[in-house]
N, CA, C and O atoms as CSV, one atom per row, in Angstrom:
chain,resi,resn,atom,element,x,y,z
A,1,MET,N,N,151.920,118.398,-150.848
A,1,MET,CA,C,150.886,117.396,-151.011
A,1,MET,C,C,149.924,117.837,-152.117
A,1,MET,O,O,149.592,119.017,-152.224
A,2,ALA,N,N,149.491,116.902,-152.919
A,2,ALA,CA,C,148.542,117.179,-153.993
A,2,ALA,C,C,147.182,117.540,-153.407
A,2,ALA,O,O,146.858,117.189,-152.273
A,3,GLU,N,N,146.403,118.248,-154.207
A,3,GLU,CA,C,145.046,118.609,-153.764
A,3,GLU,C,C,144.218,117.335,-153.572
A,3,GLU,O,O,144.268,116.407,-154.379
A,4,ARG,N,N,143.466,117.326,-152.492
A,4,ARG,CA,C,142.634,116.152,-152.205
A,4,ARG,C,C,141.439,116.100,-153.148
A,4,ARG,O,O,140.887,117.131,-153.534
A,5,LEU,N,N,141.053,114.891,-153.510
A,5,LEU,CA,C,139.883,114.672,-154.352
A,5,LEU,C,C,138.618,114.854,-153.530
A,5,LEU,O,O,138.615,114.631,-152.320
A,6,ARG,N,N,137.565,115.251,-154.181
A,6,ARG,CA,C,136.266,115.388,-153.517
A,6,ARG,C,C,135.549,114.048,-153.596
A,6,ARG,O,O,135.157,113.606,-154.675
A,7,LEU,N,N,135.384,113.412,-152.455
A,7,LEU,CA,C,134.806,112.070,-152.405
A,7,LEU,C,C,133.443,112.008,-153.071
A,7,LEU,O,O,133.163,111.070,-153.816
A,8,LEU,N,N,132.592,112.994,-152.813
A,8,LEU,CA,C,131.222,112.949,-153.324
A,8,LEU,C,C,131.137,113.216,-154.820
A,8,LEU,O,O,130.067,113.072,-155.410
A,9,GLU,N,N,132.245,113.601,-155.441
A,9,GLU,CA,C,132.267,113.794,-156.892
A,9,GLU,C,C,132.794,112.561,-157.626
A,9,GLU,O,O,132.846,112.548,-158.855
A,10,GLN,N,N,133.179,111.540,-156.890
A,10,GLN,CA,C,133.732,110.334,-157.496
A,10,GLN,C,C,132.623,109.342,-157.827
A,10,GLN,O,O,131.790,109.039,-156.972
A,11,VAL,N,N,132.603,108.841,-159.042
A,11,VAL,CA,C,131.646,107.792,-159.404
A,11,VAL,C,C,132.179,106.472,-158.867
A,11,VAL,O,O,133.392,106.294,-158.751
A,12,PRO,N,N,131.273,105.533,-158.535
A,12,PRO,CA,C,131.728,104.265,-157.945
A,12,PRO,C,C,132.853,103.556,-158.706
A,12,PRO,O,O,133.780,103.064,-158.063
A,13,PRO,N,N,132.821,103.479,-160.045
A,13,PRO,CA,C,133.943,102.806,-160.718
A,13,PRO,C,C,135.303,103.476,-160.450
A,13,PRO,O,O,136.324,102.798,-160.327
A,14,ARG,N,N,135.301,104.794,-160.363
A,14,ARG,CA,C,136.545,105.507,-160.087
A,14,ARG,C,C,137.003,105.232,-158.657
A,14,ARG,O,O,138.194,105.045,-158.408
A,15,LEU,N,N,136.056,105.209,-157.719
A,15,LEU,CA,C,136.414,104.869,-156.333
A,15,LEU,C,C,136.963,103.450,-156.241
A,15,LEU,O,O,137.975,103.206,-155.584
A,16,HIS,N,N,136.289,102.526,-156.900
A,16,HIS,CA,C,136.763,101.141,-156.888
A,16,HIS,C,C,138.177,101.052,-157.460
A,16,HIS,O,O,139.012,100.321,-156.928
A,17,ALA,N,N,138.450,101.784,-158.531
A,17,ALA,CA,C,139.787,101.766,-159.134
A,17,ALA,C,C,140.828,102.317,-158.156
A,17,ALA,O,O,141.922,101.766,-158.040
A,18,TRP,N,N,140.488,103.400,-157.455
A,18,TRP,CA,C,141.428,103.974,-156.504
A,18,TRP,C,C,141.715,102.983,-155.378
A,18,TRP,O,O,142.870,102.788,-154.998
A,19,PHE,N,N,140.674,102.363,-154.849
A,19,PHE,CA,C,140.851,101.394,-153.767
A,19,PHE,C,C,141.686,100.205,-154.245
A,19,PHE,O,O,142.552,99.723,-153.514
A,20,THR,N,N,141.433,99.735,-155.453
A,20,THR,CA,C,142.211,98.627,-156.013
A,20,THR,C,C,143.674,99.024,-156.165
A,20,THR,O,O,144.567,98.240,-155.842
A,21,ASP,N,N,143.926,100.242,-156.658
A,21,ASP,CA,C,145.303,100.737,-156.805
A,21,ASP,C,C,146.028,100.792,-155.463
A,21,ASP,O,O,147.252,100.667,-155.410
A,22,GLN,N,N,145.282,100.977,-154.390
A,22,GLN,CA,C,145.874,101.044,-153.050
A,22,GLN,C,C,146.011,99.651,-152.426
A,22,GLN,O,O,146.520,99.509,-151.314
A,23,GLY,N,N,145.549,98.621,-153.153
A,23,GLY,CA,C,145.604,97.261,-152.635
A,23,GLY,C,C,144.527,96.968,-151.602
A,23,GLY,O,O,144.681,96.071,-150.773
A,24,LEU,N,N,143.442,97.720,-151.654
A,24,LEU,CA,C,142.358,97.563,-150.686
A,24,LEU,C,C,141.240,96.706,-151.271
A,24,LEU,O,O,140.988,96.761,-152.475
A,25,PRO,N,N,140.571,95.919,-150.438
A,25,PRO,CA,C,139.468,95.095,-150.939
A,25,PRO,C,C,138.269,95.959,-151.348
A,25,PRO,O,O,138.035,97.017,-150.764
A,26,PRO,N,N,137.514,95.505,-152.351
A,26,PRO,CA,C,136.379,96.291,-152.870
A,26,PRO,C,C,135.310,96.618,-151.832
A,26,PRO,O,O,134.636,97.641,-151.955
A,27,TYR,N,N,135.137,95.780,-150.818
A,27,TYR,CA,C,134.075,96.046,-149.840
A,27,TYR,C,C,134.345,97.319,-149.038
A,27,TYR,O,O,133.429,97.864,-148.421
A,28,ARG,N,N,135.583,97.795,-149.039
A,28,ARG,CA,C,135.886,99.035,-148.313
A,28,ARG,C,C,135.182,100.239,-148.929
A,28,ARG,O,O,134.823,101.177,-148.217
A,29,VAL,N,N,134.980,100.223,-150.247
A,29,VAL,CA,C,134.243,101.316,-150.905
A,29,VAL,C,C,132.837,101.390,-150.325
A,29,VAL,O,O,132.356,102.471,-149.984
A,30,ARG,N,N,132.182,100.246,-150.215
A,30,ARG,CA,C,130.820,100.204,-149.659
A,30,ARG,C,C,130.811,100.731,-148.227
A,30,ARG,O,O,129.907,101.471,-147.839
A,31,GLN,N,N,131.823,100.346,-147.439
A,31,GLN,CA,C,131.879,100.826,-146.055
A,31,GLN,C,C,132.006,102.347,-146.000
A,31,GLN,O,O,131.353,102.999,-145.185
A,32,VAL,N,N,132.838,102.906,-146.858
A,32,VAL,CA,C,133.036,104.361,-146.866
A,32,VAL,C,C,131.744,105.058,-147.282
A,32,VAL,O,O,131.337,106.031,-146.646
A,33,LEU,N,N,131.100,104.579,-148.332
A,33,LEU,CA,C,129.864,105.218,-148.790
A,33,LEU,C,C,128.743,105.077,-147.764
A,33,LEU,O,O,127.945,105.999,-147.596
A,34,GLN,N,N,128.673,103.949,-147.082
A,34,GLN,CA,C,127.688,103.803,-146.009
A,34,GLN,C,C,127.999,104.753,-144.862
A,34,GLN,O,O,127.085,105.292,-144.238
A,35,GLY,N,N,129.261,104.960,-144.584
A,35,GLY,CA,C,129.651,105.903,-143.538
A,35,GLY,C,C,129.146,107.306,-143.837
A,35,GLY,O,O,128.678,108.013,-142.945
A,36,VAL,N,N,129.246,107.699,-145.102
A,36,VAL,CA,C,128.808,109.045,-145.492
A,36,VAL,C,C,127.290,109.132,-145.593
A,36,VAL,O,O,126.682,110.038,-145.024
A,37,PHE,N,N,126.678,108.199,-146.311
A,37,PHE,CA,C,125.256,108.330,-146.636
A,37,PHE,C,C,124.311,107.750,-145.594
A,37,PHE,O,O,123.202,108.259,-145.435
A,38,ARG,N,N,124.703,106.723,-144.892
A,38,ARG,CA,C,123.814,106.143,-143.878
A,38,ARG,C,C,124.102,106.673,-142.488
A,38,ARG,O,O,123.183,106.992,-141.733
A,39,ARG,N,N,125.379,106.767,-142.152
A,39,ARG,CA,C,125.730,107.215,-140.802
A,39,ARG,C,C,126.087,108.698,-140.757
A,39,ARG,O,O,126.367,109.248,-139.692
A,40,ARG,N,N,126.074,109.337,-141.931
A,40,ARG,CA,C,126.271,110.784,-142.059
A,40,ARG,C,C,127.587,111.276,-141.461
A,40,ARG,O,O,127.636,112.326,-140.821
A,41,ALA,N,N,128.637,110.514,-141.676
A,41,ALA,CA,C,129.964,110.926,-141.211
A,41,ALA,C,C,130.418,112.142,-142.013
A,41,ALA,O,O,130.276,112.182,-143.235
A,42,CYS,N,N,130.954,113.112,-141.321
A,42,CYS,CA,C,131.481,114.312,-141.972
A,42,CYS,C,C,133.003,114.247,-142.124
A,42,CYS,O,O,133.593,114.986,-142.912
A,43,GLN,N,N,133.617,113.358,-141.363
A,43,GLN,CA,C,135.067,113.176,-141.401
A,43,GLN,C,C,135.369,111.687,-141.377
A,43,GLN,O,O,134.584,110.895,-140.856
A,44,PHE,N,N,136.496,111.314,-141.936
A,44,PHE,CA,C,136.855,109.899,-141.973
A,44,PHE,C,C,137.107,109.341,-140.575
A,44,PHE,O,O,136.912,108.146,-140.353
A,45,ASP,N,N,137.530,110.164,-139.639
A,45,ASP,CA,C,137.749,109.703,-138.265
A,45,ASP,C,C,136.475,109.148,-137.637
A,45,ASP,O,O,136.544,108.333,-136.717
A,46,GLU,N,N,135.322,109.578,-138.123
A,46,GLU,CA,C,134.047,109.113,-137.593
A,46,GLU,C,C,133.685,107.712,-138.088
A,46,GLU,O,O,132.750,107.099,-137.573
A,47,MET,N,N,134.405,107.206,-139.066
A,47,MET,CA,C,134.114,105.891,-139.639
A,47,MET,C,C,134.902,104.828,-138.877
A,47,MET,O,O,135.891,104.285,-139.370
A,48,THR,N,N,134.442,104.554,-137.682
A,48,THR,CA,C,135.202,103.680,-136.779
A,48,THR,C,C,135.171,102.209,-137.187
A,48,THR,O,O,135.854,101.388,-136.574
A,49,ASP,N,N,134.392,101.862,-138.209
A,49,ASP,CA,C,134.424,100.492,-138.712
A,49,ASP,C,C,135.584,100.272,-139.684
A,49,ASP,O,O,135.814,99.152,-140.140
A,50,LEU,N,N,136.312,101.343,-139.998
A,50,LEU,CA,C,137.487,101.251,-140.857
A,50,LEU,C,C,138.756,101.261,-140.005
A,50,LEU,O,O,138.794,101.905,-138.957
A,51,PRO,N,N,139.785,100.557,-140.448
A,51,PRO,CA,C,141.056,100.610,-139.712
A,51,PRO,C,C,141.610,102.038,-139.688
A,51,PRO,O,O,141.417,102.797,-140.638
A,52,GLY,N,N,142.285,102.392,-138.621
A,52,GLY,CA,C,142.833,103.741,-138.478
A,52,GLY,C,C,143.746,104.127,-139.623
A,52,GLY,O,O,143.712,105.270,-140.077
A,53,ALA,N,N,144.565,103.196,-140.100
A,53,ALA,CA,C,145.476,103.500,-141.209
A,53,ALA,C,C,144.699,103.850,-142.476
A,53,ALA,O,O,145.121,104.722,-143.236
A,54,LEU,N,N,143.579,103.185,-142.713
A,54,LEU,CA,C,142.756,103.494,-143.881
A,54,LEU,C,C,142.091,104.853,-143.727
A,54,LEU,O,O,142.015,105.618,-144.688
A,55,ARG,N,N,141.612,105.159,-142.532
A,55,ARG,CA,C,141.012,106.484,-142.310
A,55,ARG,C,C,142.038,107.580,-142.580
A,55,ARG,O,O,141.719,108.600,-143.192
A,56,ASP,N,N,143.267,107.365,-142.124
A,56,ASP,CA,C,144.338,108.341,-142.373
A,56,ASP,C,C,144.625,108.479,-143.860
A,56,ASP,O,O,144.797,109.592,-144.358
A,57,LEU,N,N,144.678,107.355,-144.577
A,57,LEU,CA,C,144.936,107.367,-146.016
A,57,LEU,C,C,143.822,108.099,-146.751
A,57,LEU,O,O,144.089,108.908,-147.640
A,58,LEU,N,N,142.585,107.821,-146.387
A,58,LEU,CA,C,141.455,108.503,-147.017
A,58,LEU,C,C,141.496,110.002,-146.759
A,58,LEU,O,O,141.260,110.794,-147.672
A,59,ALA,N,N,141.789,110.394,-145.538
A,59,ALA,CA,C,141.855,111.823,-145.199
A,59,ALA,C,C,142.977,112.525,-145.956
A,59,ALA,O,O,142.885,113.715,-146.259
A,60,GLU,N,N,144.034,111.779,-146.257
A,60,GLU,CA,C,145.165,112.351,-147.002
A,60,GLU,C,C,144.800,112.593,-148.466
A,60,GLU,O,O,145.285,113.548,-149.073
A,61,HIS,N,N,143.946,111.734,-149.039
A,61,HIS,CA,C,143.660,111.795,-150.469
A,61,HIS,C,C,142.291,112.355,-150.826
A,61,HIS,O,O,142.076,112.766,-151.966
A,62,PHE,N,N,141.353,112.380,-149.867
A,62,PHE,CA,C,139.981,112.811,-150.161
A,62,PHE,C,C,139.488,113.805,-149.119
A,62,PHE,O,O,139.974,113.847,-147.989
A,63,GLN,N,N,138.524,114.590,-149.525
A,63,GLN,CA,C,137.732,115.381,-148.590
A,63,GLN,C,C,136.273,115.018,-148.837
A,63,GLN,O,O,135.853,114.824,-149.978
A,64,ILE,N,N,135.512,114.931,-147.760
A,64,ILE,CA,C,134.112,114.517,-147.910
A,64,ILE,C,C,133.262,115.691,-148.359
A,64,ILE,O,O,132.600,115.620,-149.394
A,65,PHE,N,N,133.276,116.755,-147.599
A,65,PHE,CA,C,132.487,117.939,-147.926
A,65,PHE,C,C,133.435,119.095,-148.191
A,65,PHE,O,O,134.458,119.237,-147.520
A,66,THR,N,N,133.093,119.917,-149.167
A,66,THR,CA,C,133.954,121.046,-149.494
A,66,THR,C,C,133.348,122.378,-149.076
A,66,THR,O,O,134.025,123.406,-149.108
A,67,GLY,N,N,132.093,122.367,-148.689
A,67,GLY,CA,C,131.450,123.588,-148.213
A,67,GLY,C,C,131.450,123.617,-146.696
A,67,GLY,O,O,131.698,122.611,-146.031
A,68,ARG,N,N,131.162,124.800,-146.167
A,68,ARG,CA,C,131.075,124.911,-144.710
A,68,ARG,C,C,130.027,125.952,-144.344
A,68,ARG,O,O,129.767,126.889,-145.099
A,69,VAL,N,N,129.434,125.768,-143.177
A,69,VAL,CA,C,128.448,126.722,-142.674
A,69,VAL,C,C,129.213,127.909,-142.095
A,69,VAL,O,O,130.029,127.747,-141.188
A,70,THR,N,N,128.944,129.105,-142.624
A,70,THR,CA,C,129.614,130.297,-142.105
A,70,THR,C,C,128.716,131.126,-141.199
A,70,THR,O,O,129.199,131.965,-140.439
A,71,ALA,N,N,127.407,130.893,-141.280
A,71,ALA,CA,C,126.478,131.600,-140.388
A,71,ALA,C,C,125.208,130.771,-140.238
A,71,ALA,O,O,124.764,130.117,-141.181
A,72,HIS,N,N,124.635,130.809,-139.046
A,72,HIS,CA,C,123.385,130.107,-138.754
A,72,HIS,C,C,122.533,131.056,-137.917
A,72,HIS,O,O,122.905,131.412,-136.799
A,73,GLN,N,N,121.405,131.457,-138.457
A,73,GLN,CA,C,120.509,132.381,-137.758
A,73,GLN,C,C,119.186,131.686,-137.466
A,73,GLN,O,O,118.664,130.938,-138.292
A,74,LYS,N,N,118.653,131.947,-136.268
A,74,LYS,CA,C,117.329,131.439,-135.890
A,74,LYS,C,C,116.447,132.623,-135.545
A,74,LYS,O,O,116.840,133.504,-134.780
A,75,ALA,N,N,115.246,132.638,-136.118
A,75,ALA,CA,C,114.301,133.710,-135.851
A,75,ALA,C,C,113.300,133.263,-134.788
A,75,ALA,O,O,113.152,132.069,-134.529
A,76,ASP,N,N,112.618,134.223,-134.178
A,76,ASP,CA,C,111.617,133.923,-133.151
A,76,ASP,C,C,110.472,133.064,-133.678
A,76,ASP,O,O,109.856,132.321,-132.914
A,77,ASP,N,N,110.180,133.156,-134.977
A,77,ASP,CA,C,109.077,132.373,-135.548
A,77,ASP,C,C,109.485,130.935,-135.889
A,77,ASP,O,O,108.677,130.175,-136.422
A,78,GLY,N,N,110.734,130.559,-135.585
A,78,GLY,CA,C,111.204,129.200,-135.838
A,78,GLY,C,C,111.941,129.034,-137.157
A,78,GLY,O,O,112.497,127.969,-137.427
A,79,SER,N,N,111.950,130.059,-137.967
A,79,SER,CA,C,112.683,129.995,-139.228
A,79,SER,C,C,114.184,129.956,-138.948
A,79,SER,O,O,114.667,130.509,-137.960
A,80,GLU,N,N,114.899,129.295,-139.836
A,80,GLU,CA,C,116.354,129.230,-139.701
A,80,GLU,C,C,116.995,129.483,-141.049
A,80,GLU,O,O,116.467,129.081,-142.086
A,81,LYS,N,N,118.146,130.158,-141.030
A,81,LYS,CA,C,118.913,130.410,-142.242
A,81,LYS,C,C,120.346,129.944,-142.019
A,81,LYS,O,O,120.944,130.186,-140.971
A,82,LEU,N,N,120.876,129.269,-143.032
A,82,LEU,CA,C,122.278,128.903,-143.040
A,82,LEU,C,C,122.938,129.601,-144.211
A,82,LEU,O,O,122.385,129.631,-145.311
A,83,LEU,N,N,124.105,130.157,-143.986
A,83,LEU,CA,C,124.918,130.696,-145.059
A,83,LEU,C,C,126.044,129.694,-145.274
A,83,LEU,O,O,126.828,129.426,-144.364
A,84,LEU,N,N,126.121,129.145,-146.479
A,84,LEU,CA,C,127.121,128.142,-146.804
A,84,LEU,C,C,128.180,128.736,-147.712
A,84,LEU,O,O,127.864,129.412,-148.692
A,85,GLU,N,N,129.433,128.482,-147.382
A,85,GLU,CA,C,130.525,128.891,-148.255
A,85,GLU,C,C,130.984,127.670,-149.033
A,85,GLU,O,O,131.302,126.631,-148.455
A,86,LEU,N,N,131.013,127.811,-150.352
A,86,LEU,CA,C,131.408,126.715,-151.224
A,86,LEU,C,C,132.925,126.668,-151.362
A,86,LEU,O,O,133.623,127.571,-150.901
A,87,ALA,N,N,133.431,125.622,-151.991
A,87,ALA,CA,C,134.875,125.423,-152.125
A,87,ALA,C,C,135.560,126.593,-152.830
A,87,ALA,O,O,136.725,126.878,-152.554
A,88,ASP,N,N,134.853,127.275,-153.736
A,88,ASP,CA,C,135.454,128.388,-154.476
A,88,ASP,C,C,135.281,129.737,-153.775
A,88,ASP,O,O,135.633,130.776,-154.332
A,89,GLY,N,N,134.734,129.721,-152.541
A,89,GLY,CA,C,134.559,130.955,-151.784
A,89,GLY,C,C,133.212,131.638,-151.998
A,89,GLY,O,O,132.866,132.554,-151.252
A,90,GLN,N,N,132.443,131.211,-153.001
A,90,GLN,CA,C,131.124,131.777,-153.229
A,90,GLN,C,C,130.183,131.304,-152.121
A,90,GLN,O,O,130.464,130.317,-151.441
A,91,GLN,N,N,129.076,132.006,-151.943
A,91,GLN,CA,C,128.151,131.677,-150.867
A,91,GLN,C,C,126.738,131.473,-151.382
A,91,GLN,O,O,126.313,132.107,-152.348
A,92,VAL,N,N,126.019,130.578,-150.721
A,92,VAL,CA,C,124.595,130.342,-150.982
A,92,VAL,C,C,123.891,130.212,-149.642
A,92,VAL,O,O,124.527,129.984,-148.613
A,93,GLU,N,N,122.577,130.360,-149.665
A,93,GLU,CA,C,121.792,130.247,-148.434
A,93,GLU,C,C,120.824,129.080,-148.488
A,93,GLU,O,O,120.380,128.651,-149.553
A,94,CYS,N,N,120.520,128.589,-147.319
A,94,CYS,CA,C,119.453,127.606,-147.124
A,94,CYS,C,C,118.518,128.211,-146.088
A,94,CYS,O,O,118.967,128.767,-145.086
A,95,VAL,N,N,117.229,128.102,-146.331
A,95,VAL,CA,C,116.249,128.668,-145.408
A,95,VAL,C,C,115.221,127.593,-145.065
A,95,VAL,O,O,114.710,126.905,-145.949
A,96,LEU,N,N,114.927,127.457,-143.778
A,96,LEU,CA,C,113.882,126.547,-143.313
A,96,LEU,C,C,112.780,127.402,-142.709
A,96,LEU,O,O,113.001,128.122,-141.735
A,97,LEU,N,N,111.590,127.317,-143.297
A,97,LEU,CA,C,110.439,128.093,-142.834
A,97,LEU,C,C,109.464,127.138,-142.154
A,97,LEU,O,O,109.171,126.064,-142.679
A,98,ARG,N,N,108.968,127.528,-140.997
A,98,ARG,CA,C,107.990,126.709,-140.256
A,98,ARG,C,C,106.703,127.514,-140.117
A,98,ARG,O,O,106.729,128.734,-139.957
A,99,ASP,N,N,105.567,126.800,-140.182
A,99,ASP,CA,C,104.302,127.500,-139.954
A,99,ASP,C,C,103.664,126.971,-138.664
A,99,ASP,O,O,104.203,126.068,-138.024
A,100,ASP,N,N,102.521,127.535,-138.291
A,100,ASP,CA,C,101.887,127.174,-137.021
A,100,ASP,C,C,101.178,125.815,-137.071
A,100,ASP,O,O,100.655,125.357,-136.055
A,101,ARG,N,N,101.158,125.168,-138.242
A,101,ARG,CA,C,100.569,123.828,-138.352
A,101,ARG,C,C,101.644,122.737,-138.354
A,101,ARG,O,O,101.375,121.588,-138.703
A,102,ARG,N,N,102.842,123.107,-137.967
A,102,ARG,CA,C,104.002,122.202,-137.888
A,102,ARG,C,C,104.471,121.725,-139.260
A,102,ARG,O,O,105.089,120.667,-139.376
A,103,HIS,N,N,104.174,122.507,-140.298
A,103,HIS,CA,C,104.683,122.217,-141.636
A,103,HIS,C,C,105.995,122.966,-141.821
A,103,HIS,O,O,106.202,124.035,-141.245
A,104,CYS,N,N,106.856,122.402,-142.614
A,104,CYS,CA,C,108.133,123.044,-142.913
A,104,CYS,C,C,108.315,123.160,-144.417
A,104,CYS,O,O,107.879,122.301,-145.183
A,105,THR,N,N,108.960,124.230,-144.815
A,105,THR,CA,C,109.346,124.429,-146.205
A,105,THR,C,C,110.830,124.756,-146.191
A,105,THR,O,O,111.285,125.605,-145.423
A,106,ALA,N,N,111.576,124.075,-147.045
A,106,ALA,CA,C,113.011,124.336,-147.131
A,106,ALA,C,C,113.333,124.897,-148.505
A,106,ALA,O,O,112.815,124.432,-149.521
A,107,CYS,N,N,114.185,125.893,-148.519
A,107,CYS,CA,C,114.694,126.459,-149.761
A,107,CYS,C,C,116.205,126.326,-149.712
A,107,CYS,O,O,116.856,126.835,-148.800
A,108,VAL,N,N,116.751,125.644,-150.692
A,108,VAL,CA,C,118.199,125.482,-150.775
A,108,VAL,C,C,118.637,126.058,-152.107
A,108,VAL,O,O,118.227,125.573,-153.161
A,109,SER,N,N,119.461,127.080,-152.065
A,109,SER,CA,C,119.960,127.655,-153.309
A,109,SER,C,C,120.857,126.634,-153.989
A,109,SER,O,O,121.762,126.076,-153.370
A,110,THR,N,N,120.603,126.400,-155.252
A,110,THR,CA,C,121.417,125.448,-155.999
A,110,THR,C,C,122.438,126.151,-156.879
A,110,THR,O,O,123.186,125.515,-157.622
A,111,GLN,N,N,122.454,127.456,-156.783
A,111,GLN,CA,C,123.433,128.215,-157.546
A,111,GLN,C,C,123.721,129.517,-156.811
A,111,GLN,O,O,122.884,130.014,-156.057
A,112,VAL,N,N,124.882,130.049,-157.030
A,112,VAL,CA,C,125.230,131.342,-156.457
A,112,VAL,C,C,124.439,132.401,-157.208
A,112,VAL,O,O,124.419,132.413,-158.439
A,113,GLY,N,N,123.784,133.294,-156.464
A,113,GLY,CA,C,123.029,134.359,-157.104
A,113,GLY,C,C,121.710,133.903,-157.689
A,113,GLY,O,O,121.353,134.307,-158.796
A,114,CYS,N,N,120.974,133.065,-156.965
A,114,CYS,CA,C,119.658,132.605,-157.411
A,114,CYS,C,C,118.812,133.825,-157.795
A,114,CYS,O,O,118.814,134.832,-157.087
A,115,ALA,N,N,118.102,133.733,-158.899
A,115,ALA,CA,C,117.362,134.880,-159.432
A,115,ALA,C,C,115.928,134.987,-158.936
A,115,ALA,O,O,115.177,135.830,-159.426
A,116,MET,N,N,115.525,134.153,-157.974
A,116,MET,CA,C,114.142,134.190,-157.505
A,116,MET,C,C,113.813,135.476,-156.751
A,116,MET,O,O,112.686,135.964,-156.834
A,117,GLY,N,N,114.762,136.023,-156.030
A,117,GLY,CA,C,114.533,137.294,-155.346
A,117,GLY,C,C,113.640,137.217,-154.122
A,117,GLY,O,O,112.965,138.195,-153.800
A,118,CYS,N,N,113.615,136.081,-153.425
A,118,CYS,CA,C,112.793,135.947,-152.217
A,118,CYS,C,C,113.214,136.981,-151.178
A,118,CYS,O,O,114.406,137.206,-150.968
A,119,ALA,N,N,112.235,137.611,-150.527
A,119,ALA,CA,C,112.508,138.688,-149.577
A,119,ALA,C,C,113.329,138.221,-148.378
A,119,ALA,O,O,114.054,139.018,-147.783
A,120,PHE,N,N,113.227,136.947,-148.017
A,120,PHE,CA,C,113.920,136.433,-146.830
A,120,PHE,C,C,115.324,135.926,-147.130
A,120,PHE,O,O,116.004,135.462,-146.215
A,121,CYS,N,N,115.785,135.996,-148.381
A,121,CYS,CA,C,117.007,135.304,-148.781
A,121,CYS,C,C,118.020,136.255,-149.407
A,121,CYS,O,O,117.741,136.870,-150.436
A,122,ALA,N,N,119.180,136.377,-148.800
A,122,ALA,CA,C,120.222,137.251,-149.324
A,122,ALA,C,C,120.787,136.737,-150.644
A,122,ALA,O,O,121.216,137.534,-151.477
A,123,THR,N,N,120.795,135.414,-150.851
A,123,THR,CA,C,121.292,134.870,-152.112
A,123,THR,C,C,120.484,135.400,-153.280
A,123,THR,O,O,121.047,135.791,-154.302
A,124,GLY,N,N,119.172,135.415,-153.137
A,124,GLY,CA,C,118.315,135.936,-154.201
A,124,GLY,C,C,118.547,137.406,-154.481
A,124,GLY,O,O,118.453,137.842,-155.628
A,125,TRP,N,N,118.849,138.170,-153.453
A,125,TRP,CA,C,119.061,139.606,-153.630
A,125,TRP,C,C,120.370,139.903,-154.321
A,125,TRP,O,O,120.531,140.986,-154.883
A,126,MET,N,N,121.326,138.964,-154.299
A,126,MET,CA,C,122.598,139.198,-154.990
A,126,MET,C,C,122.383,139.296,-156.498
A,126,MET,O,O,123.087,140.044,-157.175
A,127,ALA,N,N,121.410,138.543,-157.032
A,127,ALA,CA,C,121.183,138.512,-158.469
A,127,ALA,C,C,120.027,139.423,-158.907
A,127,ALA,O,O,119.852,139.678,-160.098
A,128,SER,N,N,119.254,139.902,-157.953
A,128,SER,CA,C,118.081,140.708,-158.285
A,128,SER,C,C,118.475,142.165,-158.537
A,128,SER,O,O,119.429,142.665,-157.940
A,129,PRO,N,N,117.750,142.837,-159.410
A,129,PRO,CA,C,118.021,144.265,-159.638
A,129,PRO,C,C,117.677,145.069,-158.392
A,129,PRO,O,O,116.788,144.688,-157.630
A,130,ALA,N,N,118.359,146.148,-158.187
A,130,ALA,CA,C,118.112,147.010,-157.023
A,130,ALA,C,C,116.699,147.580,-157.081
A,130,ALA,O,O,116.192,147.914,-158.152
A,131,ILE,N,N,116.082,147.683,-155.923
A,131,ILE,CA,C,114.715,148.217,-155.851
A,131,ILE,C,C,114.778,149.689,-155.484
A,131,ILE,O,O,113.740,150.342,-155.368
């Protein structure tokens, strides 16, 4: 089987062309995108407004997300860290910091080896010089 396309990397005209090539009506593209962005479906099986045969076809040709959570840590102060593995095997972190006033700050690494060097983030330490 050929490598599946990454759904979230497809521009709407390309998706429409693929659906047309499959003999599918254009409104199905909207249903799929609403499934991902409005209903936050992570798998095509969760898109129960689509016929089962279409969900199977989509799963055969596309993948929705290519990263996965490999670790999730929660600290006593309410902070949380996620370690995400990307499609190429590289890893990045996401950190959610909470304060006592119910404010939250989120840090999401947008690149492997972020150079910020935050003390709470292993991703930053990968690119930082040794101390």
